[in-house]
C-alpha positions in Angstrom: 69.2 54.1 102.2 72.9 54.4 101.4 73.8 53.8 97.7 77.2 53.4 96.0 77.2 54.4 92.3 80.3 53.4 90.4 81.2 55.2 87.2 79.9 58.5 88.7 82.0 60.6 86.3 80.6 58.7 83.4 77.6 59.5 81.2 74.8 57.5 82.9 76.5 57.5 86.3 76.6 61.3 86.4 72.8 61.4 85.9 72.2 58.6 88.3 74.2 60.1 91.2 72.5 63.5 90.7 69.0 62.0 90.6 69.6 59.9 93.7 71.0 62.8 95.6 67.9 64.9 94.6 65.7 62.1 95.9 67.6 62.5 99.3 69.3 59.2 99.3 72.8 59.1 100.9 75.0 58.6 97.8 78.7 57.8 97.3 80.0 58.2 93.8 83.1 56.3 92.6 85.1 56.7 89.5 88.8 56.3 88.4 88.5 59.2 85.9 90.6 57.3 83.3 91.7 58.8 80.0 89.7 56.7 77.6 88.2 60.0 76.5 88.7 63.6 77.5 88.8 63.8 81.3 87.7 67.5 81.1 84.3 66.2 80.2 84.3 63.9 83.2 85.4 66.7 85.5 82.7 68.9 84.0 80.1 66.3 84.8 81.4 66.1 88.3 81.4 69.8 88.7 77.7 69.9 87.8 77.2 67.6 90.8 79.2 69.8 93.0 82.5 67.9 93.0 85.5 70.3 92.7 88.3 68.7 90.6 90.9 70.5 92.7 89.8 68.6 95.8 89.9 65.2 94.2 92.7 62.8 95.5 92.9 59.1 95.1 91.0 57.1 97.7 89.8 60.1 99.6 86.1 60.9 100.0 85.1 64.5 99.4 81.7 66.2 99.9 79.7 67.7 97.1 79.4 71.5 97.2 75.9 71.1 95.8 74.4 68.1 97.6 75.0 67.6 101.3 74.1 63.9 100.9 76.6 63.2 98.1 80.3 62.2 98.4 82.7 61.2 95.7 85.9 59.1 95.8 88.4 58.5 93.0 89.2 54.8 93.1 90.0 51.9 90.7 87.6 48.9 90.8 90.7 46.6 90.5 92.1 48.1 93.7 90.9 45.2 95.8 92.3 46.4 99.2 90.9 50.0 99.1 87.6 49.0 97.6 87.1 46.4 100.3 87.9 49.1 102.9 85.4 51.5 101.4 82.6 48.8 101.6 83.5 48.0 105.2 83.5 51.6 106.3 80.4 52.7 104.5 78.1 49.6 104.7 76.1 50.3 101.6 72.5 49.1 101.3 72.5 49.1 97.4 75.3 49.2 94.9 74.7 50.5 91.3 77.7 49.4 89.2 77.8 51.6 86.1 81.6 51.6 85.9 83.0 49.8 82.9 85.5 50.2 80.1 83.1 51.0 77.2 83.4 50.9 73.5 83.3 48.0 71.0 86.1 49.1 68.7 88.5 50.1 71.4 88.3 46.5 72.8 89.9 45.2 69.7 93.0 47.3 70.4 93.2 47.1 74.2 91.7 43.8 75.4 93.4 43.7 78.8 92.0 47.1 79.8 88.5 45.5 79.4 89.4 42.4 81.4 90.8 44.4 84.3 87.9 46.9 84.5 84.9 44.8 83.4 85.8 41.4 84.7 88.3 41.8 87.6 86.6 45.0 88.7 83.2 43.4 88.6 84.4 40.4 90.6 85.7 42.8 93.3 82.3 44.5 93.5 80.6 41.1 93.9 83.0 40.0 96.6 82.5 43.3 98.5 78.7 43.0 98.2 78.9 39.4 99.4 81.0 40.1 102.6 79.2 43.4 103.5 75.6 42.2 103.3 74.6 44.5 100.4 70.9 44.1 99.9 70.8 44.7 96.1 73.4 45.0 93.3 72.2 46.7 90.2 74.7 46.6 87.3 75.1 47.7 83.7 75.1 45.0 81.1 74.6 45.8 77.4 72.6 45.1 74.3 75.8 43.9 72.8 75.3 40.6 74.5 72.8 39.7 71.8 75.5 39.6 69.2 74.4 39.3 65.6 71.0 37.9 66.5 68.5 38.3 63.7 65.5 37.7 65.9 63.9 41.1 66.8 63.0 42.6 69.1 65.6 41.2 71.5 64.1 39.5 74.5 65.8 38.7 77.8 65.2 34.9 77.2 67.0 35.0 73.9 70.3 33.0 73.5 73.3 35.3 74.3 76.1 32.8 73.9 77.5 34.3 70.7 79.1 37.7 71.5 80.9 39.3 68.5 83.2 41.7 70.5 85.4 41.4 73.6 83.3 44.2 75.2 80.1 42.1 74.7 81.9 39.0 76.1 82.8 40.9 79.3 79.2 42.0 79.8 78.0 38.4 79.3 80.6 37.3 81.9 79.2 39.9 84.3 75.7 38.3 84.0 77.1 34.9 84.6 79.1 36.0 87.7 76.0 37.7 89.0 73.9 34.6 88.5 76.5 32.5 90.4 76.6 34.9 93.4 72.8 35.1 93.5 72.7 31.3 93.6 75.6 30.6 96.0 75.4 33.5 98.4 71.8 34.9 98.1 72.9 38.2 96.7 70.1 40.0 95.0 71.4 41.1 91.5 69.7 43.0 88.7 71.4 43.4 85.3 70.3 46.1 82.9 71.0 45.6 79.2 71.4 49.2 78.0 70.4 50.1 74.4 72.4 53.0 72.8 71.9 55.7 75.4 72.2 59.3 74.2 71.7 62.8 75.5 73.4 65.9 76.9 76.8 65.1 78.6 77.1 62.0 76.4 80.4 60.3 75.5 82.5 61.9 72.8 83.2 58.5 71.2 79.5 57.9 70.5 77.6 58.8 67.3 75.6 61.8 68.5 78.8 63.6 69.7 80.9 62.5 66.7 78.3 63.4 64.1 77.2 66.7 65.6 80.8 67.8 66.0 81.6 66.9 62.4 78.5 68.4 60.9 79.0 71.8 62.7 82.6 71.9 61.5 81.7 71.0 57.9 83.7 67.7 58.1 82.7 64.3 56.8 81.1 61.8 59.1 82.0 58.1 59.0 78.9 56.0 58.1 79.6 52.3 58.6 77.9 49.5 56.7 77.0 52.1 54.1 74.3 53.4 56.5 72.5 50.0 56.7 72.4 50.0 60.5 69.7 50.6 63.0 69.9 51.4 66.7 67.4 51.5 69.6 68.4 55.1 70.6 67.2 55.7 74.2 67.3 59.2 75.8 69.3 59.3 79.0 66.5 60.7 81.2 64.3 57.8 80.3 67.1 55.3 81.0 68.0 56.9 84.4 64.3 56.9 85.4 64.4 53.1 84.8 67.6 52.7 86.7 66.2 54.5 89.7 63.0 52.4 89.7 65.1 49.2 89.6 67.3 50.5 92.5 64.1 50.8 94.5 63.0 47.3 93.6 62.8 45.9 97.1 59.9 48.3 97.8 58.3 47.6 94.5 58.6 43.8 95.1 56.8 44.1 98.4 54.0 46.1 96.8 53.7 43.6 94.0 53.7 40.6 96.3 51.1 42.3 98.5 48.9 42.8 95.4 49.4 39.2 94.4 51.2 39.9 91.1 53.2 36.9 89.7 56.8 37.5 88.9 57.1 34.7 86.4 60.5 34.2 84.7 62.2 36.9 86.8 61.2 35.7 90.3 64.0 35.1 92.8 67.2 36.9 93.4 68.7 37.1 89.9 67.1 39.3 87.2 68.0 40.6 83.8 66.1 43.4 82.0 66.4 45.2 78.7 66.3 49.0 79.1 65.8 50.7 75.7 63.3 52.7 73.7 61.7 49.7 71.8 61.8 51.8 68.7 64.8 51.2 66.5 65.9 54.0 64.1 67.7 53.7 60.8 71.2 55.4 61.0 70.4 57.7 58.1 67.2 58.9 59.8 69.2 59.5 62.9 71.6 61.7 60.9 68.7 63.6 59.4 67.5 64.4 62.9 71.0 65.9 63.7 70.9 67.8 60.4 67.5 69.3 61.4 68.8 70.3 64.9 72.0 71.9 63.6 70.5 73.4 60.4 73.4 72.0 58.4 73.7 69.1 55.9 76.0 66.2 56.7 78.9 65.2 54.5 78.8 61.5 54.4 81.8 59.1 54.1 80.4 55.6 53.5 82.4 52.8 54.9 82.1 49.0 55.3 81.0 47.2 58.4 83.4 47.4 61.3 84.6 44.3 63.2 82.6 43.8 66.4 79.6 45.9 65.3 76.1 44.6 64.9 73.6 45.5 62.2 70.6 46.2 64.4 69.5 46.6 68.0 65.9 46.5 69.2 64.8 46.1 72.8 61.7 44.3 74.0 61.1 46.2 77.3 57.8 44.5 78.3 59.4 42.8 81.3 60.8 46.0 82.7 57.5 47.8 82.0 55.5 45.1 83.8 57.9 45.1 86.8 58.5 48.9 87.5 56.2 50.6 84.9 59.1 51.6 82.7 57.8 53.8 79.9 60.4 55.8 77.8 58.7 58.9 76.5 61.3 61.1 74.7 60.9 61.4 70.9 64.1 61.1 69.0 64.0 64.6 67.5 63.3 66.1 70.9 66.3 64.3 72.4 68.6 65.2 69.6 67.5 68.9 69.8 68.4 68.9 73.5 71.7 67.2 72.8 72.7 69.6 70.1 71.8 72.6 72.2 74.0 71.2 75.1 76.8 70.4 72.7 77.0 73.9 71.4 77.0 75.4 74.9 79.6 72.9 76.2 81.9 73.3 73.2 81.9 77.1 73.7 83.2 76.8 77.2 85.0 73.5 77.3 88.3 75.3 77.9 87.0 76.3 81.3 87.1 72.7 82.7 
């Protein structure tokens, strides 16, 4: 099976490409390595997967020094011509679209970046899948589509017509586009609504990175809504295990059909799943876990709620559990301990990348 993973230099994409390569799939990773955050971190992730930054050139496939079945290409998703050529030349069986412009607050300042990447780019992916007979498109959605819903836990059947950020709106748009292509063209699509993924190699604009960095430096951390927030923090290894199982859905579907299991609400070509930990954590408890891992007390700067943020996220993952036996298993303190250990090591040699 040949698999394209977009966003391969990103947090979840890095783990997904490595895991798929280790499972001996033929993998092509794609990323534009933009400057939304430090590109040295992106190059460091790529280096861990055997991609030498000195060999990277736009629209040129290069072979990993670590995995003989992994190649990488630097490419923009809104580069319609070159993306179409890549699909024609490679004839992918499965596409895992993890590329996106992330961040809720950044979308308030740079809306067109989100439209180009998350909407135009996703449409290009759909068109390429349509015309090149891709068997399965797996794509990243987000828990942000649930908006300010007070009904918890969030279920896939909940109304998601009221996003409170442009980022959330683009993810909702992705789900609608995917639904249309599944209906019109028979393209099998599976959307994954990620819930606050954290772990080693995580993004520097996310709370674990920001809080750990500040606490270790003795600086104040910004605590929004005066700490009255909760998030369904989900460790990256658990998330990637779920992603891999979904990528292999065609085999799982055959097994389930053979065993006579009903598919219920998620039968057919179009599917949406929550992928989270199903165990929301209060923000102050999360900070205490970092304090324990670092051995230092946080200096708190209490601030009001930020535009586009939500008070709570909480995933009901029963559908994904029933479908691919998804069972997140990493306790928060264990995950934070691993993150802090990685952070210290990375920080000590970041200048090398």
